[in-house]
TIRO-2110 file (N, C-alpha, C; in Angstrom, 1 decimal):
// TIRO-2110
-12.4, 40.8, -66.5, N, 1, A
-12.0, 39.5, -66.6, CA, 1, A
-11.1, 39.0, -64.8, C, 1, A
-11.5, 37.9, -64.0, N, 2, A
-10.6, 38.0, -63.0, CA, 2, A
-9.5, 37.1, -63.7, C, 2, A
-8.6, 37.3, -63.0, N, 3, A
-7.1, 37.0, -62.6, CA, 3, A
-7.0, 36.3, -61.1, C, 3, A
-6.2, 34.0, -60.9, N, 4, A
-6.1, 34.1, -59.6, CA, 4, A
-4.8, 35.4, -59.9, C, 4, A
-4.5, 35.0, -58.1, N, 5, A
-3.7, 36.5, -57.7, CA, 5, A
-3.1, 35.0, -57.6, C, 5, A
-3.1, 34.5, -56.1, N, 6, A
-2.3, 33.7, -55.2, CA, 6, A
-3.9, 31.9, -54.9, C, 6, A
-2.9, 30.9, -54.3, N, 7, A
-4.2, 29.9, -53.8, CA, 7, A
-2.7, 29.3, -52.5, C, 7, A
-3.9, 28.8, -51.6, N, 8, A
-2.9, 28.5, -51.0, CA, 8, A
-3.3, 27.1, -50.2, C, 8, A
-2.8, 26.0, -49.7, N, 9, A
-4.0, 26.0, -48.3, CA, 9, A
-5.3, 26.5, -47.9, C, 9, A
-4.7, 27.7, -47.5, N, 10, A
-5.9, 28.2, -46.7, CA, 10, A
-6.9, 28.7, -46.9, C, 10, A
-6.4, 30.1, -47.8, N, 11, A
-6.5, 31.3, -48.1, CA, 11, A
-6.5, 31.2, -49.9, C, 11, A
-7.3, 31.3, -51.4, N, 12, A
-7.3, 31.8, -52.3, CA, 12, A
-8.1, 32.6, -52.7, C, 12, A
-6.7, 33.8, -53.7, N, 13, A
-7.2, 35.5, -53.9, CA, 13, A
-7.9, 35.1, -55.5, C, 13, A
-8.7, 35.9, -56.3, N, 14, A
-9.0, 36.5, -57.3, CA, 14, A
-9.3, 37.6, -57.8, C, 14, A
-8.4, 39.0, -58.0, N, 15, A
-8.4, 40.0, -58.7, CA, 15, A
-9.2, 40.0, -59.7, C, 15, A
-10.4, 41.4, -59.8, N, 16, A
-10.7, 41.9, -61.2, CA, 16, A
-10.9, 42.6, -61.4, C, 16, A
-10.7, 43.8, -61.9, N, 17, A
-11.4, 45.2, -62.3, CA, 17, A
-10.8, 46.2, -60.5, C, 17, A
-12.0, 45.6, -59.5, N, 18, A
-12.2, 46.9, -59.0, CA, 18, A
-12.6, 45.3, -57.7, C, 18, A
-12.9, 44.4, -57.8, N, 19, A
-12.7, 43.4, -57.0, CA, 19, A
-12.4, 42.2, -56.3, C, 19, A
-12.2, 41.8, -55.1, N, 20, A
-11.1, 41.3, -54.5, CA, 20, A
-12.1, 40.1, -53.9, C, 20, A
-11.9, 38.7, -54.8, N, 21, A
-12.5, 37.2, -53.9, CA, 21, A
-11.6, 36.7, -53.1, C, 21, A
-12.0, 36.5, -51.7, N, 22, A
-11.1, 36.0, -50.6, CA, 22, A
-12.2, 34.5, -50.4, C, 22, A
-11.4, 33.0, -50.4, N, 23, A
-11.5, 32.4, -50.4, CA, 23, A
-11.3, 30.8, -49.5, C, 23, A
-11.7, 31.3, -48.2, N, 24, A
-11.0, 30.3, -47.2, CA, 24, A
-11.1, 29.0, -47.5, C, 24, A
-10.2, 28.4, -47.1, N, 25, A
-10.2, 26.7, -46.8, CA, 25, A
-9.7, 26.1, -46.2, C, 25, A
-9.9, 25.6, -45.9, N, 26, A
-9.5, 24.0, -44.6, CA, 26, A
-10.0, 24.7, -43.0, C, 26, A
-9.0, 24.7, -42.2, N, 27, A
-9.4, 24.3, -41.3, CA, 27, A
-8.8, 26.1, -40.9, C, 27, A
-9.7, 26.9, -40.5, N, 28, A
-8.9, 27.8, -39.7, CA, 28, A
-9.3, 28.0, -38.3, C, 28, A
-8.0, 27.2, -37.8, N, 29, A
-7.9, 27.3, -36.4, CA, 29, A
-6.0, 27.5, -35.9, C, 29, A
-6.4, 27.8, -34.6, N, 30, A
-4.7, 28.6, -34.1, CA, 30, A
-4.2, 27.8, -33.9, C, 30, A
-4.0, 25.8, -34.2, N, 31, A
-2.9, 25.4, -34.9, CA, 31, A
-2.4, 25.9, -36.8, C, 31, A
-2.8, 26.8, -37.0, N, 32, A
-1.8, 27.7, -38.8, CA, 32, A
-2.5, 28.9, -38.2, C, 32, A
-2.3, 29.4, -37.1, N, 33, A
-2.3, 30.8, -36.8, CA, 33, A
-1.3, 31.7, -37.9, C, 33, A
-0.1, 30.8, -37.4, N, 34, A
1.0, 32.4, -38.1, CA, 34, A
0.7, 31.7, -39.8, C, 34, A
0.0, 30.5, -39.8, N, 35, A
0.5, 31.5, -41.6, CA, 35, A
-1.2, 31.5, -42.1, C, 35, A
-1.7, 31.8, -41.5, N, 36, A
-2.8, 32.3, -41.9, CA, 36, A
-2.7, 34.2, -41.5, C, 36, A
-2.1, 34.1, -40.7, N, 37, A
-1.4, 35.7, -40.2, CA, 37, A
-0.3, 36.6, -41.6, C, 37, A
-0.1, 35.4, -41.6, N, 38, A
0.7, 35.5, -42.6, CA, 38, A
0.1, 35.9, -43.8, C, 38, A
-0.7, 35.1, -45.0, N, 39, A
-1.5, 35.3, -46.0, CA, 39, A
-2.5, 36.1, -45.4, C, 39, A
-3.2, 36.4, -44.7, N, 40, A
-3.6, 37.7, -44.7, CA, 40, A
-3.3, 38.8, -44.2, C, 40, A
-1.8, 39.0, -44.7, N, 41, A
-1.2, 40.7, -45.0, CA, 41, A
-0.8, 40.8, -45.8, C, 41, A
-1.1, 39.5, -46.7, N, 42, A
-0.3, 39.6, -47.8, CA, 42, A
-0.9, 40.5, -49.4, C, 42, A
-2.3, 40.5, -48.1, N, 43, A
-3.4, 40.8, -49.0, CA, 43, A
-2.6, 42.2, -49.4, C, 43, A
-3.2, 42.7, -51.0, N, 44, A
-3.9, 43.5, -51.2, CA, 44, A
-4.4, 44.7, -50.7, C, 44, A
-5.3, 45.1, -51.5, N, 45, A
-6.7, 45.7, -50.5, CA, 45, A
-6.6, 47.0, -50.8, C, 45, A
-5.8, 47.8, -51.4, N, 46, A
-5.6, 49.4, -51.0, CA, 46, A
-6.5, 49.7, -52.5, C, 46, A
-6.7, 48.9, -53.1, N, 47, A
-7.2, 49.6, -54.6, CA, 47, A
-8.5, 48.5, -54.8, C, 47, A
-8.6, 48.3, -54.3, N, 48, A
-9.9, 46.9, -54.9, CA, 48, A
-10.9, 48.5, -54.2, C, 48, A
-12.4, 48.0, -54.4, N, 49, A
-13.3, 48.6, -53.6, CA, 49, A
-14.1, 47.7, -53.6, C, 49, A
-14.4, 46.8, -53.9, N, 50, A
-15.0, 45.8, -53.3, CA, 50, A
-14.1, 44.5, -52.6, C, 50, A
-14.9, 43.8, -52.1, N, 51, A
-14.2, 42.0, -51.2, CA, 51, A
-15.3, 41.5, -50.8, C, 51, A
-15.2, 40.6, -51.5, N, 52, A
-15.9, 39.2, -51.5, CA, 52, A
-15.2, 38.3, -51.0, C, 52, A
-16.1, 37.0, -49.3, N, 53, A
-15.7, 36.5, -48.9, CA, 53, A
-16.9, 34.7, -49.8, C, 53, A
-16.0, 34.2, -49.9, N, 54, A
-16.4, 33.1, -50.5, CA, 54, A
-15.9, 31.8, -48.5, C, 54, A
-16.7, 31.1, -48.2, N, 55, A
-16.5, 30.4, -47.1, CA, 55, A
-17.5, 29.2, -47.6, C, 55, A
-17.1, 29.0, -48.7, N, 56, A
-17.9, 27.2, -49.5, CA, 56, A
-17.1, 26.5, -49.0, C, 56, A
-16.2, 26.6, -49.0, N, 57, A
-14.7, 25.1, -48.8, CA, 57, A
-14.1, 25.1, -47.3, C, 57, A
-14.6, 26.5, -46.3, N, 58, A
-14.4, 26.1, -45.0, CA, 58, A
-14.3, 25.1, -44.2, C, 58, A
-13.7, 24.5, -43.4, N, 59, A
-13.8, 23.7, -42.6, CA, 59, A
-14.1, 23.8, -41.1, C, 59, A
-13.2, 24.5, -40.7, N, 60, A
-13.3, 25.4, -39.1, CA, 60, A
-13.4, 26.2, -39.6, C, 60, A
-13.8, 27.6, -38.1, N, 61, A
-13.6, 28.4, -37.7, CA, 61, A
-13.1, 29.1, -36.1, C, 61, A
-12.5, 29.1, -35.8, N, 62, A
-12.2, 29.3, -34.4, CA, 62, A
-12.2, 30.7, -34.2, C, 62, A
-12.0, 31.2, -33.0, N, 63, A
-11.8, 32.4, -33.0, CA, 63, A
-10.7, 33.0, -32.5, C, 63, A
-9.7, 32.6, -32.7, N, 64, A
-8.3, 33.1, -33.2, CA, 64, A
-8.3, 33.6, -34.9, C, 64, A
-8.2, 32.6, -35.3, N, 65, A
-8.3, 32.4, -36.3, CA, 65, A
-9.8, 33.5, -37.3, C, 65, A
-10.6, 33.9, -36.7, N, 66, A
-12.0, 34.3, -36.6, CA, 66, A
-11.5, 36.1, -36.7, C, 66, A
-10.7, 36.3, -35.5, N, 67, A
-10.4, 37.0, -35.2, CA, 67, A
-9.3, 38.2, -36.4, C, 67, A
-8.2, 36.9, -36.7, N, 68, A
-7.4, 37.4, -37.2, CA, 68, A
-8.2, 38.3, -38.7, C, 68, A
-8.7, 37.5, -39.2, N, 69, A
-10.1, 37.1, -40.3, CA, 69, A
-10.2, 39.3, -40.2, C, 69, A
-11.2, 39.0, -39.2, N, 70, A
-12.0, 40.8, -39.1, CA, 70, A
-11.0, 41.6, -38.9, C, 70, A
-9.3, 41.3, -38.1, N, 71, A
-9.0, 42.2, -37.5, CA, 71, A
-8.5, 42.9, -39.7, C, 71, A
-8.6, 41.8, -40.3, N, 72, A
-7.5, 42.3, -42.0, CA, 72, A
-8.9, 43.3, -42.7, C, 72, A
-10.4, 42.6, -42.5, N, 73, A
-11.0, 43.1, -43.1, CA, 73, A
-11.5, 45.2, -43.0, C, 73, A
-11.6, 44.4, -41.1, N, 74, A
-11.2, 46.3, -40.6, CA, 74, A
-10.2, 47.2, -41.4, C, 74, A
-9.0, 46.7, -41.4, N, 75, A
-8.1, 47.1, -42.2, CA, 75, A
-8.5, 47.6, -43.9, C, 75, A
-9.4, 46.6, -44.5, N, 76, A
-9.4, 46.9, -45.8, CA, 76, A
-10.9, 48.1, -45.8, C, 76, A
-11.8, 47.6, -45.0, N, 77, A
-12.6, 48.9, -44.7, CA, 77, A
-12.3, 50.1, -44.4, C, 77, A
-11.8, 50.4, -43.5, N, 78, A
-10.8, 51.6, -43.9, CA, 78, A
-10.2, 52.2, -44.8, C, 78, A
-10.0, 51.9, -45.5, N, 79, A
-8.9, 51.8, -46.7, CA, 79, A
-10.2, 52.5, -48.5, C, 79, A
-11.2, 52.1, -48.0, N, 80, A
-12.5, 52.2, -48.5, CA, 80, A
-13.3, 50.6, -49.4, C, 80, A
-12.1, 49.8, -48.6, N, 81, A
-13.3, 47.9, -49.6, CA, 81, A
-14.7, 47.9, -48.9, C, 81, A
-15.5, 47.9, -49.9, N, 82, A
-16.5, 47.1, -49.4, CA, 82, A
-16.7, 45.9, -49.2, C, 82, A
-17.5, 45.1, -47.9, N, 83, A
-17.1, 44.0, -48.2, CA, 83, A
-18.2, 43.5, -48.2, C, 83, A
-18.3, 41.9, -48.7, N, 84, A
-19.6, 40.9, -49.4, CA, 84, A
-19.8, 39.5, -48.6, C, 84, A
-20.0, 39.4, -48.3, N, 85, A
-20.1, 37.6, -48.1, CA, 85, A
-21.2, 36.8, -48.4, C, 85, A
END
């Protein structure tokens, strides 16, 4: 059974037994980089086997926000998580 971990304007996180679902919301753009970076750094991930990315509610994604997301996802992969898009 999944439990909601945290929801914000930019990112919703749902954690189940072995998976973390990240739901990207709104405009991921340079104007919001500080908030996006803060929220990405708060993601656990050292205990999850799978990370699923849901971008169905994402309005826009610019290069600066995409780079932050990619950097965080790379770190989670290094910790053993498998990524799903």
